[in-house]
N, C-alpha and C positions, 0 to 999 in steps of 0.2 A: 918720657915723652912717648905718646902713642905712635906706633909704627903705621906709616901710611899704607893703606890697602888699595891696590888698583881695582877699580870696578870692572868686571867683565860685562859682556852684553847681557848675561843672565840677570845681572843686578840692576839693569835699566828698567824704567817703567815699560810696561807691556807695549804701549803705543809707540815707544821709541825703538823697539827692537826691529831690525830690518824685515824679518819674516812676518812678524805680527803686523807691522806697519803696512806691508804689502797686502796682507789678508783683509785688514780693516779699512785701509784708506786707498788701496789700489796701487798698481805698479808705477803709475805716473807720479806718485807722491814721493818716491824714493830718489835720492841723489845717485850719481854715478858710483860714488864710493860705497853707498849702501847696497846697490845692486851687485857690485863686485864682491862685497863682503858675503853675500848670499852664495855666490859662485865658489869662493875659496873655502867657505864653511867655518873656518876657525882662525883665530889669531895665534899669538904666542904668549910667552910669559910676560913680555914687556908691553905688548899692544893687543887691543881687541881686534876683531876681524875688520871693523870699520876703520880703525886707526891704521892698520896694516894696508888696507885698500887705499887710503889716502896717501900713504907712502909710495905705493905702486904707481898711482896716478901722478904723483909729483915727479917721479923719475921720467915720466912721459910728458911733462909740462901740462898735465891735465888734459891732454889731447888723446881721445880714444882712437883716432886714426894712427897715432904713433904706437899706442899699445897694441893695436892689431898687427903691427909689423914686427913685434918682438918675437924672437925664437925662444925655445925652452932654455938653452944655455944663457941667453941674455936675461930672462926673467929670474932664473935661480941665482943670479948675481945680486939681486935685491935682498937685503937681510930679511929673513923671515919667510922667504919663498923657497919651498922645496920643489922637487920634481912633480909631485902630485898636484900641488896648487898651480904650478905652471901649466901642466896639462889641462887642468880644469878651465883655466882662463883662455887658453888657445882654442880649446874645443868649443867653448861658449861663443867666442867671437867668430869662429868658422861657421857655426850653426846660424848665427845672425846674418853672415855674409850669404849663405846659401838661401836663407829665407828671403832675403832681398832680391836674389836672382830668380827665384822660382816664379813669381807672378809674371815677370817680364818674359820668361821663356814661353809663356802661354800666348804671347802676342801672335796674332794670325799671320801677319805678313810684315815684310820690311819695305818701307816706302822711301827711305833715305838714310843718310849717315847718322842722323840723330837717333832714329829707331835702333840702329845697330849698336850705337854707343850705349844707349840705355839698357840694352839687353846684355852686352858684354862687360860693361864696367864692373858690376858686382863680382865677376869672376877674377878680375885682375887687380882691383883696387887694393891698395895697402900691401901689395906684395914687395918683398925686398929682392926679388929675383925676376928674371924675364920668363914669361910663358907665352906660348903661341896657341891661339884658339881659332877655330873655324866654325862659321855658321853655314850649314848645308841647307840649300833651299830648292824647292821645286820650281817649275816653270812660272808659277804665279807668285813667286817670291814668298811662299809660305814656309815657315821653318820646319825642316825635317829633323834636324839634330844639331846640337851645339857640342863641340868636342874639343878637348885639350889635346893637342898633337905634339907638344914639346914643352919641357920645363928645363931651364938652364941656370946660368949664374947671373951675377949682377950686371954684366956687360953684354950678355948675348945668350942665345939658345940655338940649338940645332933644329933646322927645319927640313924635313924629308918630303920632297914633292911627291915621290912615289906613293908614300903612305896616305897622303892627303887625297890623291886621286883614286887610290884603291878604295878608300872609304866612300868617296863620292860615287863611284860606280856601284858599290854594294848598296848604297842608300838610294840609288837612282836619282841623285841630285843633278840638276841642270845649271844651277847657279851657286856661287861660293863667295863668302865674304871672309877675308883674312883679318886677323887682329893679333897684335902683340903689345905688351906694355914696356915702358921705359922707366925703370925704378929711379933713374937719375932726375926725372922730372922734365927732361928735354923732349919736346914734342917733335922736333925736326927729324925727318927720316935720314938715316945714314946712307952711304953708297951701297952698303950691303942690303939695307931694307929695299932700296930701289931695284937692286939686282934680283932679289928674291921675287919681288912683285912682277918684274918683267918676265922672268923665267917661268913663273907660275901661269901667267897669262898665255905665253906661247905654248906651254904644255896643255893648257885647257883647250886651246883651239883644235888640237889633234883629236880631242874626245868630245868636241862640241859642248864644253862646259865653260861657262862665262865667269870671270872673276869680276864681281860687281864693285868691290871696294877693298881697300886695305886700311884698317884703322890703327893708329898708334895712340895708346892711352897713357896719360901721365897726370897725376894730381887732379883727378876729376875733370880733365879736359881731354880733347882728342884732336888728332890730325887725320883728315880724310884724303886719301889719294884721289878719290873720285871728285870730291869738291874742289880740289886743287888742279883738276884736269891732268893728273898724272896717270890716269887709266883711260 
């Protein structure tokens, strides 16, 4: 009986190979698995790159947002994924996240909580830990700088008011918007969130720097302290 020989991607028809398909039919013609196959570069003895990519996606319920939350240790638990492939996946997803954030950063001014959310969301979406970000604005509410001031664990992060206002003074910012994410998906502010907001507002008064809002972002939604009249 003739031994079964597994076909590699090189054995496929040219138009079915992910790289060639992208070249001749355009990037939109590729499935998520095919795009992921290009990123990881190769499969293994048992699976082609596309088959391995389908396995990776199945571990994330075919949800790219879940894949974006995976860490290197989590990815290498998937059979066929080593450190190099895990790093390639994480790097590609981070590049996409930054590309999404870049156009928003060019927005001339902030007119409300929705503007702030659209600008800040790409920085904190899909994170499995809390991060604190600040938008520094001039008197006309035009963006001067967007800065990460703290990165912590799943349930919290350290927020240093002194460093926030040190940067504000150096940037000559007159208005500030606070933002942090809740990996749990719960949008409601904790007592600690309310306390940080109150203390930052009081500190800003001493330097004539206004805290316009504090956003909590979770699962592509947000809570605005200003909209809820908590500022």
